[in-house]
C-alpha positions as CSV (number, residue, x, y, z in Angstrom):
1,M,108.3,117.8,168.5
2,K,108.7,116.7,171.3
3,K,105.2,114.7,170.7
4,K,105.9,113.6,167.2
5,V,109.5,111.9,168.8
6,K,107.7,110.7,172.2
7,S,104.5,109.1,169.7
8,S,107.8,107.1,167.8
9,F,108.5,105.4,171.3
10,I,105.0,104.6,171.8
11,V,103.8,103.5,168.4
12,T,107.3,101.2,168.9
13,G,106.0,99.7,171.9
14,L,102.3,98.7,169.8
15,L,103.7,97.0,167.3
16,F,106.0,95.5,170.2
17,L,102.7,94.4,172.0
18,L,101.0,93.4,169.0
19,F,103.6,90.8,168.0
20,V,103.4,88.8,171.5
21,L,100.2,88.8,171.7
22,F,99.7,87.0,167.9
23,T,102.7,85.0,169.3
24,V,100.7,84.2,172.2
25,V,97.9,83.2,170.0
26,V,99.9,81.1,168.0
27,S,101.2,78.9,170.9
28,T,98.0,79.1,172.1
29,V,94.8,79.0,169.8
30,D,93.8,75.9,167.5
31,V,96.8,74.0,168.6
32,R,96.6,70.3,166.7
33,Q,99.3,67.5,165.2
34,I,99.2,69.3,161.5
35,G,103.5,69.7,161.3
36,P,106.0,66.5,159.8
37,Q,106.3,63.8,162.4
38,G,103.3,64.9,164.5
39,S,104.9,68.0,165.1
40,E,102.0,70.8,166.6
41,V,100.7,74.4,165.2
42,G,98.7,76.8,165.8
43,L,96.4,78.3,164.7
44,A,96.5,74.9,163.0
45,T,93.1,74.5,160.7
46,L,94.3,78.6,159.6
47,N,97.4,77.5,158.5
48,E,96.8,74.1,157.3
49,F,94.1,75.6,154.5
50,V,96.7,77.7,153.5
51,F,99.9,75.4,153.7
52,Q,97.7,73.1,151.3
53,K,96.4,75.5,149.2
54,L,99.6,76.9,148.1
55,G,102.0,73.4,148.2
56,V,105.8,73.6,148.4
57,R,107.1,75.4,145.3
58,M,111.3,74.9,146.5
59,I,112.7,77.4,143.7
60,W,110.9,81.1,145.5
61,Y,112.7,78.9,148.5
62,S,116.1,79.7,146.7
63,I,115.4,82.7,145.2
64,T,114.4,84.4,148.9
65,D,117.7,83.0,149.7
66,W,119.7,84.4,147.8
67,L,117.8,88.1,148.5
68,G,118.5,87.4,152.0
69,V,122.2,87.0,150.6
70,V,122.1,90.4,149.9
71,A,120.3,92.0,152.4
72,L,123.6,90.7,154.4
73,L,125.7,92.1,152.0
74,T,123.8,95.3,152.3
75,A,124.5,94.9,156.5
76,F,128.1,94.5,155.4
77,C,128.3,97.3,153.5
78,F,126.9,99.6,156.1
79,A,129.8,97.2,158.3
80,V,132.6,98.7,155.7
81,I,131.5,102.5,155.8
82,G,131.8,102.4,160.1
83,L,135.0,100.7,159.7
84,I,136.7,103.0,157.0
85,Q,135.3,105.8,159.0
86,A,137.3,104.8,162.1
87,V,140.4,104.4,160.5
88,N,140.0,108.1,158.9
89,R,139.2,109.1,161.9
90,K,140.8,107.0,164.3
91,S,138.4,107.0,167.1
92,L,135.0,104.8,166.8
93,L,133.6,107.4,169.1
94,K,133.8,109.3,165.7
95,V,131.9,106.8,163.5
96,D,128.4,108.4,162.6
97,I,126.7,107.6,165.2
98,R,123.9,106.1,162.9
99,I,125.9,103.9,161.4
100,I,127.2,102.5,165.2
101,L,123.5,102.8,166.1
102,L,122.8,100.5,163.6
103,G,125.5,98.0,164.7
104,I,123.8,97.7,168.0
105,Y,120.4,97.4,166.0
106,Y,122.3,94.6,164.4
107,V,123.4,92.5,168.0
108,I,118.9,93.6,168.8
109,V,118.6,91.3,165.4
110,I,121.1,89.2,166.1
111,V,119.3,88.2,169.8
112,A,116.1,88.0,167.9
113,Y,117.0,85.4,166.2
114,V,118.5,82.8,168.6
115,F,115.9,83.9,170.8
116,F,112.6,82.3,168.8
117,E,115.9,79.3,167.1
118,I,115.8,78.1,171.1
119,F,112.4,79.5,172.4
120,I,110.3,77.1,169.1
121,I,107.0,78.2,168.4
122,N,106.2,76.6,165.5
123,Y,108.2,74.1,163.4
124,R,108.3,74.2,159.6
125,P,105.8,72.6,157.5
126,V,108.3,70.4,155.3
127,I,111.4,69.1,156.3
128,L,114.5,70.8,154.4
129,E,117.2,68.2,155.4
130,E,116.2,65.0,156.4
131,S,119.7,65.1,158.8
132,V,118.9,68.4,159.9
133,G,115.1,67.2,161.0
134,L,112.7,69.9,162.0
135,E,113.3,73.2,162.5
136,A,112.3,76.3,163.8
137,S,109.7,78.2,161.4
138,Y,108.2,80.7,164.1
139,P,108.5,83.7,163.1
140,S,110.5,83.7,160.0
141,S,113.3,83.9,160.5
142,H,114.7,85.1,156.9
143,T,111.9,87.6,156.6
144,M,112.5,89.6,159.2
145,L,115.9,89.5,158.1
146,V,115.1,91.2,154.9
147,I,112.7,93.4,156.4
148,C,115.0,94.4,158.7
149,I,118.7,94.6,157.4
150,M,116.9,96.6,154.3
151,G,114.3,98.7,155.6
152,A,116.9,100.4,157.8
153,A,118.9,100.8,154.5
154,L,115.6,102.4,153.4
155,V,115.8,105.1,156.8
156,L,119.5,105.1,155.7
157,F,120.3,106.0,152.0
158,Q,117.0,108.4,152.4
159,Q,119.3,110.4,154.9
160,M,122.8,109.4,153.5
161,I,122.3,109.5,149.8
162,Q,122.1,113.4,148.4
163,N,122.0,112.7,144.0
164,K,117.8,112.1,144.4
165,M,117.9,109.8,141.1
166,I,120.6,107.4,143.3
167,R,118.4,107.5,146.0
168,V,115.3,106.9,144.8
169,I,117.3,103.2,142.9
170,M,118.1,102.3,146.0
171,N,115.2,102.5,147.6
172,S,113.3,100.9,145.4
173,L,115.6,98.3,144.8
174,S,115.1,97.8,148.5
175,G,111.4,97.4,148.5
176,L,112.0,95.5,145.9
177,V,113.9,92.7,147.6
178,I,111.8,93.3,150.9
179,F,108.4,92.5,148.3
180,I,109.8,89.8,146.4
181,T,111.0,87.8,149.8
182,V,107.7,88.0,151.6
183,V,106.0,86.9,149.2
184,G,108.3,84.5,147.4
185,R,108.5,83.1,151.4
186,M,105.0,83.2,151.4
187,I,104.1,80.4,148.5
188,S,107.1,78.6,149.1
189,G,105.8,76.6,151.2
190,V,108.6,76.4,154.0
191,H,107.1,78.3,155.9
192,W,103.4,77.9,157.9
193,F,100.8,81.7,157.7
194,T,101.7,82.5,160.8
195,D,105.3,82.4,160.8
196,I,105.2,85.4,157.2
197,V,102.6,87.5,159.0
198,G,105.1,86.9,162.7
199,G,108.4,88.1,160.8
200,I,106.5,90.9,158.7
201,L,105.0,91.8,163.0
202,L,108.5,91.8,164.5
203,G,110.4,93.1,161.2
204,I,108.5,96.2,161.5
205,T,108.3,96.8,165.6
206,L,112.7,96.4,165.0
207,I,112.4,99.1,162.3
208,Q,110.6,102.0,164.1
209,L,112.7,101.2,167.2
210,Y,115.8,102.1,165.3
211,A,114.6,105.0,164.0
212,S,112.9,105.8,166.7
213,V,116.2,106.3,168.3
214,L,117.5,107.7,165.5
215,R,114.8,110.8,165.7
216,L,114.6,111.0,169.2
217,I,118.3,112.3,168.4
218,A,118.2,114.2,165.7
219,W,115.8,115.9,167.6
220,K,118.3,116.7,170.7
221,K,121.0,117.6,168.2
222,G,118.3,120.7,167.1
223,N,117.8,118.6,163.7
224,Y,114.2,119.3,163.1
225,K,114.1,118.3,159.7
226,E,115.7,115.5,159.7
227,S,113.5,114.7,162.3
228,I,111.0,115.0,160.6
229,L,111.9,113.2,157.3
230,L,112.7,110.0,159.2
231,V,108.7,110.6,161.3
232,S,108.5,110.5,157.4
233,I,110.1,107.7,156.6
234,M,108.4,105.5,159.1
235,D,104.9,106.5,158.5
236,S,104.4,105.0,154.8
237,S,107.4,102.6,155.6
238,I,104.9,100.7,158.5
239,S,101.8,101.5,156.2
240,F,103.5,100.2,152.8
241,F,104.2,97.5,155.5
242,I,101.3,96.2,156.6
243,S,99.4,97.3,153.9
244,S,101.2,95.3,151.2
245,A,101.5,92.5,153.3
246,S,97.9,91.9,154.2
247,S,96.5,93.0,151.0
248,M,98.9,90.0,150.0
249,S,97.5,87.9,152.0
250,I,93.9,88.6,152.1
251,A,94.0,88.0,148.0
252,I,96.0,84.5,148.7
253,Y,94.1,83.4,150.9
254,L,90.5,85.0,149.1
255,S,91.7,83.4,145.8
256,F,91.3,79.7,147.0
257,F,87.4,80.0,147.0
């Protein structure tokens, strides 16, 4: 089991490395002025092709914005659970360690969000508000946030909800929110193709990090059943995200030939 815990952190590192390498490629390869106001975009040929074929569908921008609200409400619910536990147990240290780690995880997600708002890789392919002008676009922060929040929720639902039917319903709804957000953000036209890919990669990396830490704690406590469960959850989740995102992207790309 120790090897599985170690391999979990290795996978996290490899995913992060993949994201970094992809970001470097987006920043340096085929950079041309194809964005609004002559803004430069990496992998310009690919991004321009997909954007021209998909166009802009603001209805999907609105839909995915509302799904972002659902994700934020989910995060708020977990925060309330932690607060209730702290009040009832009269100590922050007695709050469920999974909730405490979730709070730290949310801070890391926010830091990642702010980082790419400051260090801008790409700007949006469209200007949403003239008064605001160009906005940071890589990675798709909306995609990343929804994947991170709902992905972590999937992990916790599997552990914390005892009723099988309710657990299946909550997991299905979480997965649906993620899938619609990724697809909707892609076809909305408010992001370049590579922005969505970057958001998916970073989101998966952060979920894997959170689950790996939970797995380590479960192993140290001798809770091998929970540790094995986390392995199963993350292996299936990563496979699902990567395969569905890849299939979706390839299908959209090829449908225009």
